[in-house]
PADO-275041 format. One line per 2 residues: number of its first residue (from 1); their letters; for each residue x, y, z of C-alpha. Coordinates in nm, 4 decimals, padded with zeros to 6 digits, always signed. Example, Ala and Ser with C-alpha at 12.3 -4.5 7.8 and 13.67 -1.06 7.14 Angstrom:
<nodes>
1 = AS = +01.2300/-00.4500/+00.7800; +01.3670/-00.1060/+00.7140
</nodes>
This chain:
<nodes>
1 = ME = +21.5833/+21.4179/+15.4506; +21.5415/+21.0455/+15.3918
3 = KV = +21.6412/+20.9159/+15.0462; +21.4786/+20.6083/+14.8982
5 = PL = +21.5793/+20.4216/+14.5814; +21.3705/+20.4792/+14.2721
7 = KE = +21.1452/+20.1844/+14.2044; +21.2338/+19.9575/+13.9134
9 = YR = +20.9566/+19.7476/+13.7644; +21.0447/+19.4010/+13.6438
11 = KP = +20.7023/+19.3500/+13.4848; +20.5044/+19.5773/+13.2511
13 = RI = +20.2816/+19.8336/+13.4194; +19.9190/+19.7997/+13.3232
15 = LA = +19.6433/+20.0567/+13.2826; +19.2964/+19.8973/+13.2796
17 = VD = +19.0363/+20.1283/+13.1249; +18.6671/+20.0806/+13.2198
19 = FN = +18.7225/+19.7581/+13.4142; +18.5756/+19.7243/+13.7623
21 = EN = +18.7722/+19.7214/+14.0888; +18.7560/+19.3415/+14.1268
23 = EV = +18.8986/+19.2891/+13.7783; +19.1885/+19.5260/+13.8491
25 = KK = +19.2448/+19.3525/+14.1838; +19.2811/+19.0227/+13.9972
27 = IK = +19.5609/+19.1741/+13.7838; +19.7389/+19.2997/+14.0977
29 = EA = +19.7087/+18.9581/+14.2616; +19.8920/+18.8153/+13.9589
31 = GY = +20.1923/+19.0315/+14.0549; +20.1482/+19.3342/+13.8297
33 = DA = +20.1422/+19.7045/+13.9046; +19.7966/+19.7832/+13.7697
35 = KR = +19.5875/+20.0979/+13.7874; +19.2202/+20.1490/+13.7051
37 = AF = +19.1251/+20.4242/+13.4609; +18.7717/+20.5155/+13.3574
39 = TG = +18.6154/+20.7181/+13.0772; +18.3057/+20.8234/+13.2694
41 = LY = +18.0767/+20.5801/+13.0881; +18.0091/+20.3933/+13.4139
43 = DR = +18.1433/+20.6450/+13.6686; +17.8984/+20.9348/+13.7006
45 = DE = +18.0346/+21.1071/+13.3860; +18.3740/+21.1480/+13.5534
47 = FC = +18.6933/+21.0418/+13.3737; +19.0230/+20.9451/+13.5351
49 = IP = +19.3701/+20.8561/+13.4051; +19.5562/+20.7977/+13.7352
51 = TS = +19.9089/+20.7874/+13.5890; +20.1254/+20.9546/+13.3275
53 = TQ = +20.1601/+20.7808/+12.9918; +20.5344/+20.7277/+13.0411
55 = DI = +20.4497/+20.4900/+13.3273; +20.2377/+20.2523/+13.1166
57 = EV = +20.3556/+19.9581/+12.9075; +20.0254/+19.7736/+12.8540
59 = VL = +19.6776/+19.9219/+12.8163; +19.3661/+19.7054/+12.8596
61 = FN = +19.0665/+19.8847/+12.7060; +18.7071/+19.7729/+12.7604
63 = YK = +18.5341/+19.9524/+12.4704; +18.1542/+19.9650/+12.4710
65 = KR = +17.8739/+20.1575/+12.3049; +17.8855/+20.5307/+12.3912
67 = TF = +18.2371/+20.5097/+12.5411; +18.3377/+20.8261/+12.3510
69 = DT = +17.9980/+20.9773/+12.2760; +18.0277/+21.2904/+12.4923
71 = PT = +18.3935/+21.3385/+12.5950; +18.3613/+21.7162/+12.6301
73 = QR = +18.0816/+21.6707/+12.8835; +18.2805/+21.4378/+13.1082
75 = KK = +18.4281/+21.5890/+13.4231; +18.7811/+21.5275/+13.5523
77 = HK = +18.8045/+21.3056/+13.8603; +19.0208/+21.4433/+14.1394
79 = ES = +19.2779/+21.1609/+14.0998; +19.3269/+21.2043/+13.7243
81 = IP = +19.6796/+21.3129/+13.6246; +19.5928/+21.4681/+13.2839
83 = DG = +19.3426/+21.7513/+13.2890; +19.1934/+21.6504/+12.9568
85 = FD = +19.0051/+21.3469/+12.8252; +19.3282/+21.2037/+12.6785
87 = FH = +19.2614/+20.8331/+12.6276; +19.3598/+20.8631/+12.2602
89 = LV = +19.7032/+20.9922/+12.3693; +19.7399/+20.7069/+12.6184
91 = VK = +19.6928/+20.4569/+12.3353; +19.9124/+20.6488/+12.0897
93 = ET = +20.2077/+20.7010/+12.3251; +20.1956/+20.3443/+12.4582
95 = FD = +20.2042/+20.2124/+12.1019; +20.4803/+20.4546/+11.9932
97 = KG = +20.7205/+20.3313/+12.2616; +20.6719/+19.9636/+12.1755
99 = GW = +20.4019/+19.8884/+12.4314; +20.0822/+19.6940/+12.3726
101 = II = +19.7108/+19.7689/+12.3758; +19.4612/+19.4864/+12.4316
103 = LY = +19.1260/+19.6177/+12.3090; +18.8033/+19.4362/+12.3937
105 = IG = +18.5060/+19.5387/+12.1771; +18.1496/+19.4959/+12.3006
107 = ED = +17.8837/+19.3510/+12.0709; +17.6936/+19.6797/+12.0367
109 = AD = +18.0032/+19.9028/+12.0120; +18.0383/+20.1718/+11.7474
111 = PL = +18.3247/+20.1217/+11.4963; +18.3415/+20.4949/+11.4261
113 = GL = +18.4109/+20.5604/+11.7943; +18.7400/+20.3757/+11.7595
115 = EY = +18.8650/+20.6475/+11.5265; +18.8974/+20.8542/+11.8437
117 = LY = +19.1743/+20.6045/+11.9358; +19.3240/+20.6460/+11.5845
119 = IH = +19.2031/+20.2995/+11.4772; +19.0391/+20.3108/+11.1326
121 = NL = +18.8551/+20.0773/+10.8921; +18.6911/+19.8429/+11.1403
123 = GF = +18.3279/+19.7363/+11.1102; +18.0815/+19.6846/+10.8252
125 = TW = +17.8322/+19.9125/+10.6482; +17.4937/+19.7781/+10.5391
127 = TE = +17.3958/+19.8327/+10.1749; +17.1281/+19.6849/+09.9538
129 = NG = +17.3808/+19.4198/+09.8547; +17.4575/+19.3247/+10.2138
131 = YV = +17.7451/+19.4121/+10.4457; +18.0543/+19.5809/+10.3032
133 = SA = +18.3719/+19.6924/+10.4751; +18.3569/+20.0176/+10.6715
135 = SQ = +18.6464/+20.1450/+10.4598; +18.3794/+20.2055/+10.1902
137 = LK = +18.1734/+20.4210/+10.4281; +18.2190/+20.7372/+10.2172
139 = SG = +17.9882/+20.5894/+09.9529; +17.7684/+20.4070/+10.2005
141 = VC = +17.4308/+20.5003/+10.3449; +17.4354/+20.3531/+10.6938
143 = PP = +17.6996/+20.3968/+10.9641; +17.9222/+20.0924/+11.0230
145 = VF = +17.8419/+19.8245/+11.2801; +18.0001/+19.5099/+11.4208
147 = PK = +17.7615/+19.2336/+11.3057; +17.7138/+18.9441/+11.5434
149 = FK = +17.8968/+18.6298/+11.4264; +17.6267/+18.3695/+11.3592
151 = GE = +17.8355/+18.0829/+11.2276; +17.9065/+17.7541/+11.4018
153 = TI = +18.2783/+17.7158/+11.3295; +18.5818/+17.9398/+11.3460
155 = SI = +18.9282/+17.9101/+11.1933; +19.2357/+17.9764/+11.4053
157 = GD = +19.5410/+18.1057/+11.2189; +19.8841/+17.9521/+11.2577
159 = YD = +20.0002/+18.2072/+11.5157; +20.1168/+18.1569/+11.8738
161 = LG = +19.8618/+18.4147/+11.9837; +19.5843/+18.2430/+11.7915
163 = NL = +19.6627/+17.9133/+11.9626; +19.6634/+18.0894/+12.2986
165 = LK = +19.3179/+18.2355/+12.2317; +19.1944/+17.8891/+12.1376
167 = RF = +19.1869/+17.8080/+12.5101; +18.9224/+18.0777/+12.5613
169 = HK = +18.7288/+18.0598/+12.2344; +18.4082/+17.9292/+12.3957
171 = SG = +18.3890/+18.2391/+12.6171; +18.4155/+18.4898/+12.3311
173 = NW = +18.1122/+18.6958/+12.2272; +18.2297/+18.6810/+11.8664
175 = IL = +18.1574/+18.9678/+11.6277; +18.2665/+19.0396/+11.2693
177 = LT = +18.5449/+19.2985/+11.2892; +18.6343/+19.3418/+10.9203
179 = NL = +18.6865/+19.1501/+10.5963; +18.9686/+19.3634/+10.4536
181 = KN = +19.3303/+19.3579/+10.5680; +19.3718/+19.7324/+10.5818
183 = IA = +19.3287/+19.8210/+10.9483; +19.5116/+20.1487/+11.0056
185 = FR = +19.6436/+20.3072/+11.3226; +19.6822/+20.6852/+11.2803
187 = TA = +19.6347/+20.6175/+10.9044; +19.9568/+20.4091/+10.8953
189 = QL = +19.9286/+20.0635/+10.7395; +20.0871/+19.8132/+10.9769
191 = EQ = +20.1556/+19.4416/+10.9757; +19.8237/+19.2703/+11.0419
193 = NW = +19.7522/+18.9135/+11.1525; +19.4027/+18.7652/+11.1438
195 = LI = +19.4229/+18.5459/+11.4529; +19.0724/+18.4018/+11.4276
197 = TD = +18.8257/+18.4165/+11.1369; +18.4788/+18.2854/+11.0639
199 = DA = +18.4587/+17.9797/+10.8420; +18.2498/+18.1425/+10.5697
201 = AT = +18.3317/+18.1481/+10.1988; +18.4326/+18.5133/+10.2383
203 = PS = +18.5951/+18.5072/+10.5833; +18.5817/+18.7959/+10.8270
205 = AL = +18.8280/+18.8671/+11.1068; +18.7045/+18.7819/+11.4571
207 = AI = +19.0329/+18.8601/+11.6345; +19.3157/+19.0773/+11.4965
209 = EV = +19.6712/+19.1724/+11.5847; +19.8118/+19.4954/+11.4384
211 = ER = +20.1818/+19.5409/+11.5135; +20.4931/+19.7362/+11.4227
213 = KF = +20.8619/+19.6467/+11.4439; +21.0996/+19.8573/+11.6507
215 = YE = +21.4710/+19.8105/+11.5891; +21.7257/+19.8509/+11.8674
217 = IV = +22.1057/+19.8239/+11.8633; +22.2254/+19.6287/+12.1675
219 = GQ = +22.5547/+19.4987/+12.3056; +22.8018/+19.5544/+12.5863
221 = TD = +22.9504/+19.9025/+12.6089; +23.3049/+20.0116/+12.6832
223 = AS = +23.4023/+20.2779/+12.9378; +23.3127/+20.5586/+12.6968
225 = GV = +22.9679/+20.4160/+12.6253; +23.0466/+20.2821/+12.2759
227 = IL = +22.8592/+19.9587/+12.1976; +23.0966/+19.6668/+12.1377
229 = AP = +22.9937/+19.4097/+11.8763; +22.6602/+19.5854/+11.8140
231 = KK = +22.3637/+19.3681/+11.7189; +22.0283/+19.4731/+11.5787
233 = VV = +21.7357/+19.3372/+11.7798; +21.3717/+19.3503/+11.6758
235 = RY = +21.1103/+19.4476/+11.9348; +20.7381/+19.4555/+11.8660
237 = GG = +20.4575/+19.6816/+11.9817; +20.0991/+19.6552/+11.8770
239 = II = +19.7255/+19.6437/+11.9266; +19.5365/+19.3195/+11.9858
241 = IL = +19.1702/+19.3639/+11.8895; +18.9382/+19.1084/+12.0504
243 = PD = +18.5693/+19.0566/+12.1198; +18.4351/+19.0749/+12.4734
245 = FG = +18.5166/+18.7575/+12.6705; +18.2891/+18.8559/+12.9585
247 = EK = +18.4139/+18.7235/+13.2929; +18.7221/+18.5825/+13.1154
249 = NI = +18.8535/+18.9213/+12.9929; +19.1189/+18.9452/+13.2643
251 = DV = +19.2174/+18.5775/+13.2288; +19.2671/+18.6319/+12.8549
253 = AL = +19.4721/+18.9483/+12.9160; +19.6974/+18.7839/+13.1766
255 = AI = +19.7589/+18.4858/+12.9477; +19.8558/+18.7181/+12.6609
257 = IQ = +20.0880/+18.9255/+12.8826; +20.2561/+18.6272/+13.0480
259 = EY = +20.2844/+18.3926/+12.7507; +20.3088/+18.6211/+12.4481
261 = LY = +20.4042/+18.9855/+12.5049; +20.7328/+18.9080/+12.6827
263 = DR = +20.8523/+18.7271/+12.3691; +20.7536/+19.0178/+12.1449
265 = NP = +20.9216/+19.2877/+12.3565; +21.1238/+19.1718/+12.6615
267 = KL = +21.1900/+19.5325/+12.7621; +20.8387/+19.5949/+12.8905
269 = YS = +20.9493/+19.7358/+13.2237; +21.0625/+20.0736/+13.3478
271 = EP = +21.4110/+20.1803/+13.4575; +21.5132/+20.4580/+13.6964
273 = MH = +21.4819/+20.7964/+13.5282; +21.7418/+20.9796/+13.7397
275 = EW = +22.0418/+20.7499/+13.7188; +22.2704/+21.0242/+13.8507
277 = LL = +22.0857/+21.0078/+14.1839; +22.2009/+20.6497/+14.2320
279 = DY = +22.5611/+20.7734/+14.2516; +22.4944/+21.0593/+14.4928
281 = RP = +22.5983/+20.9861/+14.8533; +22.6650/+21.1924/+15.1714
283 = EP = +23.0335/+21.2246/+15.2706; +23.0217/+20.9669/+15.5587
285 = VK = +22.8755/+20.7161/+15.3163; +23.1515/+20.7905/+15.0637
287 = QL = +23.4154/+20.7230/+15.3320; +23.2596/+20.3871/+15.4121
289 = QS = +23.2458/+20.3077/+15.0428; +23.6182/+20.3823/+15.0134
291 = KI = +23.6861/+20.1159/+15.2775; +23.4916/+19.8681/+15.0699
293 = IE = +23.7109/+19.9605/+14.7714; +24.0252/+19.8954/+14.9794
295 = IE = +23.8975/+19.5520/+15.0773; +23.8027/+19.4767/+14.7178
297 = EK = +24.1530/+19.5710/+14.5987; +24.3102/+19.3316/+14.8482
299 = MK = +24.0800/+19.0523/+14.7445; +24.0804/+19.1353/+14.3739
301 = KN = +24.3201/+18.8590/+14.2765; +24.1169/+18.5937/+14.4558
303 = IE = +23.7952/+18.7252/+14.3071; +23.9417/+18.7184/+13.9560
305 = EI = +24.0551/+18.3594/+14.0033; +23.7122/+18.2575/+14.1275
307 = NE = +23.5422/+18.4433/+13.8425; +23.7641/+18.2587/+13.5948
309 = KI = +23.6589/+17.9296/+13.7477; +23.2956/+18.0379/+13.7380
311 = QQ = +23.3263/+18.1226/+13.3686; +23.4929/+17.7900/+13.2972
313 = EE = +23.2131/+17.6036/+13.4742; +22.9484/+17.8144/+13.2995
315 = NK = +23.0991/+17.7267/+12.9623; +23.1418/+17.3622/+13.0567
317 = YS = +22.7799/+17.3192/+13.1620; +22.6075/+17.5709/+12.9324
319 = WL = +22.4054/+17.2837/+12.7889; +22.2144/+17.2579/+13.1183
321 = DI = +22.0297/+17.5850/+13.0581; +21.9551/+17.4870/+12.6991
323 = LL = +21.7746/+17.1769/+12.8284; +21.5173/+17.4153/+12.9785
325 = VG = +21.4887/+17.6881/+12.7135; +21.6498/+17.5598/+12.3920
327 = SN = +21.4933/+17.4529/+12.0634; +21.5903/+17.2857/+11.7344
329 = DD = +21.9552/+17.1720/+11.7044; +22.0614/+17.3568/+12.0195
331 = FK = +21.8199/+17.1495/+12.2244; +21.9175/+16.8238/+12.0531
333 = NS = +22.2853/+16.8929/+12.1197; +22.2133/+16.9656/+12.4850
335 = VV = +22.0305/+16.6316/+12.5156; +22.3368/+16.4537/+12.3720
337 = MA = +22.5570/+16.6339/+12.6264; +22.3243/+16.5457/+12.9153
339 = LS = +22.2927/+16.1777/+12.8272; +22.6677/+16.1529/+12.7689
341 = FL = +22.7259/+16.3222/+13.1054; +22.5196/+16.0438/+13.2649
343 = EF = +22.7541/+15.8007/+13.0791; +22.5053/+15.6719/+12.8278
345 = KV = +22.6698/+15.5916/+12.4964; +22.5005/+15.8253/+12.2471
347 = ED = +22.5292/+15.8211/+11.8678; +22.3873/+16.1322/+11.6979
349 = ID = +22.2175/+15.9791/+11.3929; +22.0813/+16.3021/+11.2437
351 = RN = +22.4249/+16.4618/+11.2377; +22.5705/+16.1763/+11.0321
353 = LS = +22.2965/+16.1731/+10.7658; +22.3772/+16.2964/+10.4172
355 = PK = +22.1524/+16.5742/+10.2783; +21.9603/+16.3283/+10.0587
357 = ER = +21.9032/+16.0626/+10.3241; +21.5607/+16.0223/+10.4754
359 = KR = +21.5179/+16.1484/+10.8324; +21.5623/+15.8836/+11.0987
361 = ED = +21.5642/+15.8819/+11.4767; +21.7706/+16.1565/+11.6451
363 = FN = +21.9940/+15.9253/+11.8533; +22.0928/+15.5700/+11.9295
365 = IT = +22.1364/+15.5306/+12.3035; +22.3073/+15.2432/+12.4860
367 = DP = +22.3160/+15.1961/+12.8635; +22.6601/+15.0568/+12.9569
369 = SN = +22.5230/+14.8951/+13.2745; +22.3176/+14.6268/+13.0995
371 = KS = +22.3725/+14.7045/+12.7279; +22.0045/+14.7987/+12.6909
373 = FY = +21.9403/+14.9885/+12.3665; +21.6990/+15.2710/+12.2819
375 = IG = +21.6332/+15.4987/+11.9913; +21.6124/+15.8608/+12.1100
377 = EA = +21.4025/+16.1603/+12.0057; +21.4462/+16.5217/+12.1267
379 = KA = +21.1601/+16.7659/+12.0665; +21.1073/+17.1268/+12.1742
381 = TK = +20.7940/+17.3418/+12.1572; +20.6609/+17.6638/+12.3097
383 = RG = +20.3304/+17.4867/+12.3699; +20.2417/+17.1753/+12.5650
385 = AS = +20.3819/+16.8357/+12.4662; +20.2182/+16.7201/+12.1419
387 = ED = +20.0842/+16.3698/+12.0840; +20.2370/+16.4022/+11.7377
389 = FI = +20.5820/+16.3581/+11.8994; +20.4732/+16.0110/+12.0117
391 = TK = +20.3540/+15.9224/+11.6605; +20.6863/+16.0284/+11.5070
393 = TQ = +20.8761/+15.8266/+11.7669; +20.6636/+15.5194/+11.6831
395 = NH = +20.7391/+15.5669/+11.3136; +21.1130/+15.5769/+11.3862
397 = QA = +21.0826/+15.2613/+11.5973; +20.9147/+15.0838/+11.3066
399 = SY = +21.1720/+15.2153/+11.0555; +21.4605/+15.0976/+11.2746
401 = SR = +21.3010/+14.7526/+11.3074; +21.2582/+14.7182/+10.9290
403 = QH = +21.6053/+14.8505/+10.8484; +21.7894/+14.6327/+11.0980
405 = KC = +21.5491/+14.3360/+11.0745; +21.5119/+14.3205/+11.4503
407 = PM = +21.2312/+14.3489/+11.7052; +21.0884/+14.6948/+11.7698
409 = PD = +21.3406/+14.8825/+11.9894; +21.2447/+15.0708/+12.3031
411 = AI = +21.2559/+15.4511/+12.2779; +21.3309/+15.7542/+12.4928
413 = LI = +21.1385/+16.0713/+12.4003; +21.2752/+16.3868/+12.5660
415 = VN = +21.0547/+16.6975/+12.5312; +21.1287/+17.0600/+12.6194
417 = HS = +20.7731/+17.1925/+12.6182; +20.6128/+17.5191/+12.7314
419 = HN = +20.9635/+17.6632/+12.7598; +20.8423/+18.0199/+12.8102
421 = LE = +20.7076/+17.9149/+13.1497; +20.8987/+17.8549/+13.4713
423 = PT = +20.9877/+17.4848/+13.5112; +20.7641/+17.4533/+13.8186
425 = KR = +20.4595/+17.5507/+13.6100; +20.5062/+17.3109/+13.3172
427 = SG = +20.4159/+16.9654/+13.4458; +20.0417/+16.9991/+13.3788
429 = RF = +20.1200/+17.0531/+13.0098; +20.3078/+16.7227/+12.9726
431 = YT = +20.1464/+16.3882/+12.8914; +19.8883/+16.3237/+13.1646
433 = ES = +19.5848/+16.1651/+12.9970; +19.5436/+15.7962/+13.0792
435 = EI = +19.4980/+15.6951/+12.7135; +19.8259/+15.8619/+12.6146
437 = LE = +20.0101/+15.7069/+12.9089; +19.8842/+15.3614/+12.8131
439 = RL = +19.9904/+15.4236/+12.4549; +20.3420/+15.5131/+12.5709
441 = KD = +20.3646/+15.1984/+12.7816; +20.2309/+14.9758/+12.5027
443 = QH = +20.4845/+15.1182/+12.2572; +20.7733/+15.0969/+12.5085
445 = IK = +20.8365/+15.4711/+12.4886; +20.9764/+15.6523/+12.7929
447 = AI = +20.8538/+16.0128/+12.7647; +21.0686/+16.2421/+12.9793
449 = DS = +21.0196/+16.6115/+13.0436; +21.3563/+16.7841/+12.9768
451 = IV = +21.3289/+16.9314/+13.3282; +21.3646/+16.5764/+13.4629
453 = LH = +21.6842/+16.5220/+13.2647; +21.8102/+16.8598/+13.3882
455 = AL = +21.7304/+16.7692/+13.7503; +21.9065/+16.4311/+13.7228
457 = CQ = +22.2234/+16.6003/+13.5952; +22.2049/+16.8611/+13.8724
459 = KV = +22.1727/+16.5889/+14.1365; +22.4782/+16.4117/+13.9948
461 = LG = +22.6742/+16.7396/+13.9949; +22.5610/+16.8000/+14.3531
463 = KE = +22.6745/+16.4485/+14.4487; +22.3208/+16.3523/+14.5534
465 = LK = +22.3188/+16.0766/+14.2898; +22.5712/+15.8608/+14.1138
467 = RE = +22.5538/+15.8390/+13.7359; +22.4523/+15.4732/+13.7534
469 = QA = +22.1593/+15.5674/+13.9804; +22.0464/+15.8325/+13.7319
471 = RE = +22.0584/+15.5807/+13.4450; +21.8709/+15.3268/+13.6563
473 = FI = +21.6012/+15.5867/+13.7232; +21.5543/+15.6333/+13.3472
475 = RN = +21.5627/+15.2565/+13.2859; +21.2805/+15.2048/+13.5354
477 = LS = +21.0556/+15.4759/+13.3950; +20.7334/+15.3728/+13.2240
479 = GA = +20.4967/+15.5995/+13.0340; +20.5688/+15.9654/+13.1088
481 = YS = +20.7500/+16.1495/+13.3871; +20.7553/+16.5242/+13.4544
483 = DY = +20.8158/+16.5766/+13.8286; +21.0868/+16.8446/+13.8298
485 = KI = +21.1800/+16.7568/+14.1920; +21.2606/+16.3948/+14.0952
487 = SD = +21.0876/+16.2904/+14.4143; +21.1042/+15.9202/+14.3270
489 = V = +21.4870/+15.9056/+14.3317
</nodes>
């Protein structure tokens, strides 16, 4: 009998509930293992959950009016794994293992229906004094509703997820979700973030994140399985409650999964369940494996020597990786290492400041080839490059000129932006607008994507460039440069 390896998923597996085939196809085309589930609302009163809950890390739920009106009357589809109408268990078990639920709520949806998914206290009840929170329903007269948002402005909270949703805010069919911070999941009060609110005197939530922390002890293990130097790591699971974004629902979901959920819980992928099966082999295979062991023993000394050299080189050039993913002082230090590697003379000004001294430029940089001088700034951000970085660099140029009573110095601004994305996908988020580029040129600021600095160092290490050529490339830059291939060198 043929044996095949158990599949290991490197991305979270997605269950899309009540989305159409084309929408699910779009998720698959983005590289995800996605399956379509349906409650029967649109599918001839048939429900289907085509996978077990242990094989789901992210649930996308398209909740509309009457989604859960008649669950006992819905018939099981032939491809459904559970026999029962178990969508509440899908949500519960996904949440309990640190997964995420992205819940889209239609404009005419029923807040009480969400209690089927264990989500309580959403919506508003109408009284003679106006709308009140659905949490006061017991004393209310009318059932709760999601009133249509009729304002003209919204407020976006200072959250990464809120800023992500800002890109899609014009597509949202905004509704008032609640005005009290007491959303409960299975009656448990969880940490709640109001991502977007209306701009009224008494604001209401238009987009909400409800999350819980999961603690995990991690570290390398010894031969007996004991964790060495254990470290507590926080993972997050939660529910993101959003309005309907219409045709943009899948685009919003993919952006959240790719740019946000990985940071909250990097372990959103499955691992083989039967690890013992990976070690099982027929006898002829074992004999061949023993020959490999013999060869490895003979070469062990050479391998150890090479591994030592690899480790030495990894340690020596660890700053290269930090150029692409680092932030704060780690990133600044890596910039100093990179510029020094290219044989610029670099003075770390920030490091030499006393606690009471006013902040100045990060570095003073001198090119030994022609003694040209620059002040240097190193900035890192999860989002695209901010124009505020240019303003701060200008301020430091002016401060240096006043302090040293000299003309305004040129500047080099090095930015590690969008560092959750692959380097090849970042360039469109760097400075590209013509007005900004002209501003950089007028102010004699060379804005360099940190990927460019990384690529220059790699080319020098690979003997494709000499250090002087790399410095000349930077000297000749004007405005902004973000081509990770360094095609102009």
